[in-house]
C-alpha positions in Angstrom: -20.5 80.7 66.5 -17.7 82.8 64.5 -19.1 82.4 61.0 -22.8 83.6 61.9 -22.8 86.6 59.7 -21.2 84.5 56.9 -23.9 82.0 57.3 -26.9 84.5 57.6 -25.4 86.3 55.0 -24.8 83.6 51.9 -28.4 81.6 52.9 -29.8 85.7 52.6 -30.6 85.4 49.3 -32.1 82.0 49.1 -34.1 82.5 52.0 -35.2 85.9 51.5 -39.1 85.4 50.5 -39.1 83.3 53.8 -40.9 85.1 56.7 -39.0 83.4 59.2 -36.1 81.4 59.7 -35.3 78.7 62.1 -31.8 78.3 62.4 -29.6 75.0 63.6 -29.7 75.7 67.7 -27.2 73.5 69.6 -27.5 73.5 72.9 -24.3 72.8 75.9 -24.3 69.8 75.6 -24.0 69.6 71.9 -27.5 68.8 71.3 -29.7 69.8 68.2 -33.1 71.5 69.5 -34.4 72.4 66.0 -36.0 71.3 64.1 -38.9 71.6 67.1 -41.5 70.6 65.3 -42.1 69.4 62.0 -45.7 68.9 61.7 -48.8 70.0 64.0 -49.2 68.4 66.9 -51.6 65.4 67.5 -55.0 66.3 68.9 -54.1 63.1 71.4 -50.8 65.5 72.5 -53.0 68.6 72.5 -55.2 66.5 75.1 -52.0 65.8 77.2 -51.1 69.0 77.8 -54.5 70.4 78.7 -54.1 67.4 81.4 -50.6 68.6 82.4 -51.3 71.8 82.8 -54.9 71.5 84.6 -52.9 70.5 88.0 -49.8 71.1 89.2 -49.6 67.4 91.0 -50.8 66.1 88.0 -48.5 67.5 85.8 -45.5 66.0 87.7 -47.0 62.7 86.9 -47.3 63.1 83.6 -43.7 64.5 83.4 -42.3 61.7 85.0 -44.4 59.2 82.6 -43.3 61.5 79.3 -39.7 61.3 80.7 -39.7 57.3 80.8 -42.1 56.6 77.7 -39.8 59.4 75.8 -37.7 56.6 73.4 -41.4 55.0 72.5 -43.1 58.2 72.1 -41.3 61.0 72.3 -41.1 63.2 69.4 -37.9 63.2 67.7 -38.1 65.7 65.3 -34.9 67.6 66.0 -33.1 64.4 64.9 -34.3 65.2 61.5 -31.8 68.6 61.8 -29.5 68.0 58.5 -32.8 69.0 56.3 -33.7 72.2 55.4 -37.3 72.4 54.7 -40.9 74.5 56.0 -41.7 73.4 59.5 -44.5 73.9 62.2 -42.5 75.2 64.5 -38.9 75.9 65.4 -37.4 76.2 68.8 -38.7 79.8 70.6 -35.1 80.6 71.4 -34.1 82.1 68.3 -35.6 82.8 65.0 -34.3 85.1 62.3 -37.4 87.3 61.4 -36.7 88.8 57.5 -37.9 91.6 55.6 -40.8 89.3 54.1 -42.0 89.1 57.6 -42.2 92.7 58.5 -43.9 93.1 55.0 -46.7 91.7 56.7 -46.7 92.3 59.9 -46.0 95.1 62.5 -45.2 93.2 65.4 -45.0 89.8 66.7 -47.8 88.2 68.9 -46.5 86.7 71.6 -47.7 87.8 74.7 -45.9 86.1 77.2 -42.3 86.1 78.2 -39.4 83.0 77.7 -42.2 80.7 77.3 -44.7 79.9 74.3 -42.9 82.1 71.7 -43.1 79.7 68.6 -46.7 78.7 69.1 -47.7 82.2 68.4 -45.4 83.1 65.5 -46.3 80.2 63.6 -50.3 81.1 64.2 -49.2 84.3 63.3 -47.8 83.6 59.8 -50.5 80.3 59.3 -52.9 83.2 59.2 -51.0 84.7 56.3 -50.7 81.0 54.9 -46.7 81.1 55.5 -44.4 79.1 57.3 -41.6 78.7 59.4 -38.2 77.8 57.4 -35.7 75.4 58.9 -32.0 76.1 57.6 -29.0 74.0 59.4 -26.7 75.9 57.7 -27.3 78.7 59.8 -25.8 77.5 63.6 -26.3 79.3 67.2 -25.2 78.1 70.3 -27.6 77.8 72.8 -27.3 77.7 77.2 -30.5 75.7 77.2 -33.3 76.6 80.0 -30.7 78.7 81.7 -33.3 81.2 82.9 -36.3 78.0 83.5 -33.6 76.5 85.7 -32.7 79.5 88.4 -36.5 79.3 89.0 -38.0 76.6 91.3 -40.5 74.3 89.1 -43.9 75.1 90.8 -43.2 78.7 89.6 -41.9 77.8 86.5 -45.0 75.4 85.6 -47.3 78.3 86.7 -45.4 80.9 83.9 -45.8 77.6 81.8 -49.8 77.1 82.8 -50.3 81.2 81.8 -49.2 80.8 78.7 -50.8 77.5 77.5 -53.9 79.6 79.1 -53.1 82.3 76.1 -52.3 79.6 73.7 -55.6 78.1 74.1 -57.3 80.9 73.0 -56.0 81.0 69.8 -55.7 76.9 69.2 -58.5 75.1 70.4 -58.2 72.1 71.9 -60.9 69.8 73.1 -63.4 71.5 74.3 -62.0 72.8 77.5 -58.5 75.1 78.3 -56.3 74.8 81.3 -58.5 77.0 84.1 
């Protein structure tokens, strides 16, 4: 938005001690994408991720079931978009890294491209006892999944599975990884 710089400057002094700020990301349909994950993902959800990435066809089935059950079992963290707070993960489309981040780190850990960056940033911060801060007064417009909608679904799944394999090197699952 036109007032992005002003919003960032107004929040800047208040958020200077936060290493990473996750803004209120609004997609083309007016949906809020942050806060993405307020609390860590449950072990059941981690198991479902492993099953999803174990086999493409099983992943397709899990995706259909997830869409059907979303009203009951889906995460609704983004519905709390008006509340500023520390969160587990922001949506990977946009982060604002502060001087505090660069005092502690020389680079981002993300060894992936366009998928899963939020996992790695969250993990990187956790190792130093820090967290991402979600700030709703800073707003960013986002054309949601513009890249992934242009690629075939199998290709997108394979790229996401490769990211999941890297993720499993850092975050323990249920004793197996997606291979």
